[in-house]
C-alpha positions in Angstrom: 111.3 128.6 99.6 109.8 131.1 96.6 106.4 130.4 95.0 107.3 129.1 91.6 111.1 127.5 92.2 109.7 125.1 95.1 107.8 121.8 94.7 104.2 122.2 94.4 101.7 121.3 97.6 98.0 121.1 98.2 96.1 119.2 100.3 91.7 119.6 100.7 92.5 120.4 104.4 90.3 119.9 107.5 93.0 122.5 108.8 93.8 125.0 106.1 94.4 128.6 106.3 92.1 131.6 104.8 94.2 133.4 102.0 95.4 137.1 104.1 94.6 135.5 107.8 97.4 135.8 109.9 97.5 134.7 112.2 94.9 132.5 111.8 92.3 131.2 114.6 92.1 127.8 116.4 89.8 126.2 115.1 88.1 122.8 117.1 88.6 119.7 114.0 90.7 118.9 111.3 88.9 115.8 110.6 86.4 116.0 107.4 88.2 116.7 104.1 86.8 120.0 102.7 86.7 121.4 98.7 89.7 123.1 97.7 87.7 126.8 98.7 87.5 125.6 102.1 90.2 124.4 102.4 92.0 128.0 102.0 90.7 128.9 105.7 93.4 128.7 108.3 92.7 126.1 111.3 94.2 124.3 114.2 94.0 121.0 115.9 95.2 119.8 119.1 94.6 116.5 120.2 91.4 114.8 122.2 92.1 113.8 125.6 92.5 110.2 126.1 90.8 107.6 128.7 93.4 106.3 131.0 94.4 102.5 129.6 92.7 99.7 131.6 92.6 96.5 130.8 89.1 94.8 131.4 88.6 93.6 134.7 89.2 89.8 135.4 86.3 89.7 137.7 83.0 91.3 138.7 83.5 93.8 141.5 87.1 95.0 140.6 87.8 98.4 140.9 90.2 99.0 138.4 92.4 96.0 136.2 96.0 96.3 136.1 99.1 96.5 133.6 100.8 93.8 135.8 99.9 90.5 134.2 100.9 89.2 137.6 98.4 91.1 139.4 95.6 90.6 137.0 95.8 86.7 138.2 92.8 85.2 140.0 93.0 84.9 143.9 94.5 81.5 144.5 96.8 81.3 141.5 100.4 82.5 142.3 100.5 81.3 146.1 102.4 78.3 146.7 101.7 75.6 149.2 99.4 72.2 148.8 96.3 74.2 149.7 96.1 76.1 145.9 94.3 73.2 144.4 92.1 72.1 147.0 90.9 76.0 147.4 90.2 76.0 143.8 87.9 73.2 143.9 86.3 72.9 147.0 85.2 76.7 147.7 84.3 79.9 145.4 86.6 82.6 145.5 85.4 86.1 146.4 87.1 88.5 143.8 89.1 91.3 145.2 87.6 94.5 146.2 90.7 96.5 146.5 92.2 99.0 143.3 94.8 97.5 141.5 97.5 99.9 141.1 97.4 101.9 137.5 100.8 101.8 135.1 102.5 104.5 135.5 100.9 107.3 133.3 102.3 109.0 130.3 100.5 112.8 129.4 101.0 115.0 126.2 100.0 118.6 126.0 99.6 118.8 122.5 98.8 121.2 119.5 98.6 122.0 115.7 98.2 124.9 113.6 98.5 125.6 109.9 98.8 128.8 107.6 98.3 129.7 104.4 101.5 132.0 104.2 102.2 135.3 102.7 102.4 134.1 99.0 100.3 131.0 98.1 96.7 131.4 97.6 96.2 128.0 99.1 96.8 125.7 101.6 98.5 122.3 100.4 99.5 121.2 103.9 97.5 118.9 105.8 98.3 117.6 109.9 96.5 114.9 111.8 96.1 114.6 115.5 95.0 110.9 116.6 94.4 109.2 120.0 94.3 105.2 118.5 93.3 104.0 121.8 90.0 106.1 121.0 89.9 106.1 117.4 89.1 109.3 117.5 91.1 112.5 115.7 90.4 116.3 116.1 90.3 118.9 118.8 88.5 119.3 121.8 90.8 121.1 124.6 94.5 122.0 124.2 95.3 123.1 127.4 93.8 119.6 128.6 96.6 116.6 128.3 96.2 113.8 126.6 97.0 110.6 128.2 98.8 107.8 126.5 96.5 104.6 126.0 97.5 101.4 125.5 97.0 101.8 121.4 98.9 105.1 121.5 98.7 107.9 120.2 99.5 109.0 116.6 100.6 112.7 114.6 101.2 113.5 111.1 102.3 116.2 108.8 101.9 116.1 105.2 102.9 118.6 102.4 101.2 118.5 99.4 102.5 118.4 95.7 101.0 118.6 92.5 99.0 121.3 90.3 95.8 123.4 91.1 94.6 121.4 94.1 96.0 118.1 93.5 98.2 118.7 96.3 95.6 119.4 98.3 94.1 116.2 97.8 97.1 114.1 98.1 97.9 115.2 101.2 94.2 114.9 102.9 94.4 111.4 101.2 97.7 110.3 103.3 96.4 111.4 106.6 92.7 110.1 106.5 94.3 106.9 104.9 97.0 106.7 107.8 94.9 107.4 110.7 92.5 105.0 108.9 95.2 102.0 108.6 96.5 102.8 112.4 93.3 102.9 114.4 92.2 99.6 112.6 94.7 97.6 114.6 95.3 97.0 118.3 99.1 97.4 119.1 101.5 94.4 119.3 104.3 96.1 121.0 106.7 98.8 119.7 107.6 96.1 116.7 103.7 95.9 115.5 103.5 99.8 116.0 106.4 99.9 113.6 105.3 97.9 111.2 102.0 99.5 111.4 103.2 103.1 110.3 105.5 101.3 107.4 102.1 99.6 106.0 99.9 102.4 106.3 102.5 104.9 104.8 102.9 102.3 101.7 99.5 102.0 101.2 98.8 105.8 101.2 101.6 105.9 98.7 99.5 103.3 96.5 96.1 104.8 96.8 97.5 108.6 95.9 99.2 107.0 93.1 95.9 105.1 92.0 93.7 108.2 92.5 96.7 110.2 89.9 96.3 107.4 87.7 92.2 107.6 87.5 91.8 111.1 87.8 93.0 113.3 84.8 92.9 116.2 87.2 95.4 114.8 89.8 98.4 113.8 87.7 101.7 114.2 89.1 99.8 114.7 92.8 102.0 113.9 95.8 102.8 114.5 99.1 105.5 114.2 101.6 104.7 112.4 105.3 106.4 112.7 108.6 104.2 109.9 110.7 105.0 110.1 114.6 103.1 107.3 117.1 103.7 107.3 120.7 103.9 103.9 122.4 104.9 103.7 126.3 108.1 106.1 126.4 109.4 105.6 122.7 108.4 107.7 120.1 108.6 105.9 116.3 108.4 108.2 113.3 108.2 107.6 109.8 109.5 109.6 107.1 109.2 110.2 103.5 110.2 113.5 101.7 111.3 116.5 103.7 108.6 117.7 106.1 110.6 117.5 109.6 110.4 116.4 113.1 112.2 117.8 116.1 112.9 117.1 119.5 114.3 119.5 122.2 115.3 118.0 125.8 116.9 120.6 128.2 118.9 123.2 125.8 119.3 120.9 122.6 117.3 121.0 119.7 117.7 118.1 117.7 116.2 116.8 113.7 115.2 113.5 114.4 114.4 113.2 111.1 116.4 113.1 107.8 115.3 115.1 104.9 115.2 113.1 101.4 115.9 115.4 99.4 118.9 117.0 96.8 119.9 119.6 99.1 120.4 118.0 101.7 122.4 115.0 100.2 124.8 117.4 98.5 125.3 118.6 102.5 126.2 115.4 103.7 128.4 114.5 100.6 130.5 117.9 101.7 129.4 119.5 98.6 127.3 122.1 100.4 127.6 123.9 103.6 124.4 124.9 105.6 124.8 128.2 104.6 125.4 127.7 101.4 122.1 125.3 101.4 119.8 128.7 102.1 120.2 130.0 98.5 120.7 126.7 96.7 118.8 127.6 93.5 117.0 123.4 93.8 116.7 123.3 97.3 113.0 122.4 96.3 113.9 119.1 94.9 112.9 116.0 96.6 114.0 112.4 96.2 111.1 110.3 97.3 107.2 111.4 98.0 104.2 109.4 98.5 101.9 108.8 95.1 104.7 108.9 92.8 105.7 105.7 92.3 104.5 102.4 93.2 106.8 101.5 96.0 108.8 104.2 99.1 111.2 103.4 101.0 110.1 104.8 104.6 112.9 105.9 106.9 112.2 104.8 110.6 113.7 106.3 113.1 113.1 106.6 117.2 113.5 108.6 120.3 113.4 107.4 123.9 111.4 110.0 125.7 112.0 111.5 128.9 110.0 114.0 131.1 109.6 117.4 129.7 110.9 116.8 126.0 109.0 118.8 123.4 108.0 117.7 119.7 108.1 119.8 116.8 106.8 118.1 113.6 106.6 121.2 110.7 106.7 121.1 106.7 109.1 122.8 105.2 107.3 126.2 105.1 108.9 126.2 108.5 112.0 125.1 108.5 112.8 126.5 104.9 112.4 130.0 106.3 113.8 130.1 109.7 116.8 128.3 110.9 116.9 125.9 113.8 118.7 127.9 116.4 115.6 130.4 116.2 113.5 127.5 116.0 115.3 126.3 119.2 115.2 130.1 120.7 111.3 130.1 120.1 110.5 126.9 121.9 112.4 127.7 124.8 110.4 130.6 125.3 107.2 129.2 125.3 107.9 125.5 126.1 105.1 125.8 128.8 102.2 126.5 126.3 101.7 124.1 122.7 99.3 126.9 121.4 102.0 129.5 122.1 104.5 127.7 120.5 102.9 126.9 117.1 101.7 130.6 117.2 105.2 131.8 117.4 106.7 129.6 115.1 104.3 130.5 112.2 104.3 134.2 112.9 108.2 134.1 112.6 107.5 132.0 109.4 105.7 134.8 107.9 107.9 137.7 109.0 110.8 135.5 107.1 108.6 136.1 103.9 106.2 133.3 104.1 106.9 131.8 100.7 105.2 128.4 101.4 102.4 127.1 103.4 103.2 126.8 107.1 102.1 123.6 109.5 103.2 123.1 113.1 102.9 120.3 115.7 103.9 120.7 119.1 103.7 118.5 122.0 104.9 118.4 125.8 105.7 115.0 127.5 105.0 114.9 130.9 103.9 112.0 133.5 105.7 109.9 135.8 105.6 107.1 133.2 109.1 109.2 131.9 112.2 109.4 133.5 113.6 112.4 134.1 116.5 113.7 131.6 120.2 113.2 132.7 122.9 115.1 131.3 124.0 112.0 129.8 120.5 111.5 128.4 120.7 115.6 126.9 123.4 114.5 125.6 122.6 111.3 123.6 119.5 112.7 121.9 120.4 112.5 117.9 118.5 110.8 115.1 118.5 107.0 115.3 117.3 104.2 113.1 114.8 102.0 114.4 116.5 98.7 115.4 113.6 96.4 115.2 113.0 97.1 111.2 113.5 93.1 110.2 110.7 92.2 112.7 108.6 95.2 112.0 108.1 95.2 108.3 109.6 91.8 106.8 106.6 89.3 106.5 103.9 91.9 106.6 104.7 94.5 104.1 102.2 93.5 101.7 102.4 97.1 100.3 106.0 97.0 98.7 108.7 94.2 98.5 110.9 94.3 101.0 110.8 96.3 104.3 111.4 99.4 105.0 115.5 100.8 105.1 117.7 98.0 106.6 114.6 95.5 107.0 114.8 92.3 106.2 114.7 91.5 102.4 115.6 95.3 101.6 117.6 96.3 99.1 119.4 99.0 97.3 117.3 100.6 94.9 119.2 101.9 92.3 117.0 104.3 90.7 116.9 107.8 92.1 113.5 110.0 92.0 113.5 113.2 91.4 110.4 115.5 91.7 110.3 119.1 91.2 108.2 121.6 88.9 107.7 121.8 85.3 107.5 124.7 83.3 105.2 124.2 80.2 105.1 126.8 77.4 101.8 128.3 77.2 101.3 127.2 73.5 101.2 124.0 74.4 97.7 123.7 73.5 98.1 119.5 73.4 97.9 119.2 77.0 94.4 121.6 77.7 92.3 119.8 75.2 89.8 117.5 76.3 90.8 114.4 74.1 94.0 112.8 74.4 96.7 114.1 71.8 98.4 111.6 69.2 101.8 111.9 70.1 103.8 110.0 67.9 106.3 107.8 70.2 108.0 106.0 67.9 112.2 106.7 67.9 111.2 109.3 70.6 113.0 108.7 73.8 110.0 108.9 76.5 109.4 112.2 78.5 110.3 110.4 81.7 113.8 110.0 79.7 114.7 113.2 78.9 113.3 114.5 82.3 115.9 111.9 84.0 118.8 113.2 81.3 118.0 116.6 82.0 118.0 116.2 85.6 121.3 114.5 85.6 122.9 117.1 83.8 121.9 119.9 86.0 123.1 117.8 89.0 126.2 117.6 87.2 126.7 121.1 86.3 126.0 122.2 89.9 128.3 119.6 91.5 130.9 121.0 89.1 130.4 124.6 89.6 130.0 123.6 93.5 133.9 121.8 93.2 135.4 124.8 91.3 
């Protein structure tokens, strides 16, 4: 999308690129927030290696703890026969000194990178890669695979919007709050992980909205958020806005998130084709973002992984500049090295115009804990709603009423919130003064009402023209 026509994005970024530096050099740590000036420097991040997931040894002298509960039982328990009770009461039981079997490992070769693009002066994107077992985030060695521990791995891409540096602040707040919330708890199965994702995004949205209301310089800021968390062989993805996640399996590249945008809504309604959407005038309008309302509907999806699957997460600075088929060809060509995947995708987006900030996370899944893909597995890969939403977000979703889409207590919200960019006349001096202006409101429709009416009229005109 071109510079002025698209939604604003900014993020005080631990991983932002320097203006004009293409391609940027990889850096080692996306963690700490930077000033808006420092946020313009391009960085890259791949995740730190995680330790092997182990359970505490039941007794001294054991070499390793097993993930199998039966294997972790004390010697003498679980054995049949009358001698079991007597053995426990009359003599000490020596702990086993033989190593217990490990659970099958899942490894992930992972890297992330962000770039300011060719047009923007500031990088308003942010991304996150974190090991939730070690509770660490940042880059150590992109060539060394991460092992998935009992609490899983976390990845996120956030694309900020707002004036000045506000978008940068929104996206940085989002990745910081999501990491803080997700790292605070041990995982309680997939439903627990799903609930943690939903609540983390809800809390992030409320905190960003509060900061926007408290800080005049941040008024109107918001951010998209695509958050993926891996636990055993399941990848769960929470989506707000139009950043994306793809999975490539075999020769197929499938978008496993759904854009919450006006153009996607028109495509799904059959009023726009994919080709028409590429030149659609209002492609910058998104229907939902963190920090713009006191509640968000998180679209929660999942994928059951197979050995060799490749994950691509990106902001619309990539997906808005090159087609999915080109993304597929690049990923297939460089899939063995996530660093090369990120670099090649960002280069392609810049060569196509680089109208927006570009952020990419690439990961390759492998290990004994993943089944090799069959032809049926390749054909079955698709966008799929997470079926455990009721368990995931019914009782504990305290940040908003109801769960995510399809969850317990979730109701259809008739409101559609449209977030875009508003042109303000240069002579609007009342907007720039230090003191709040005394604007008469009695008998005058509110600004939000006028905006909604205007947007509704524009949408009706667009639909009418398309139908012609």
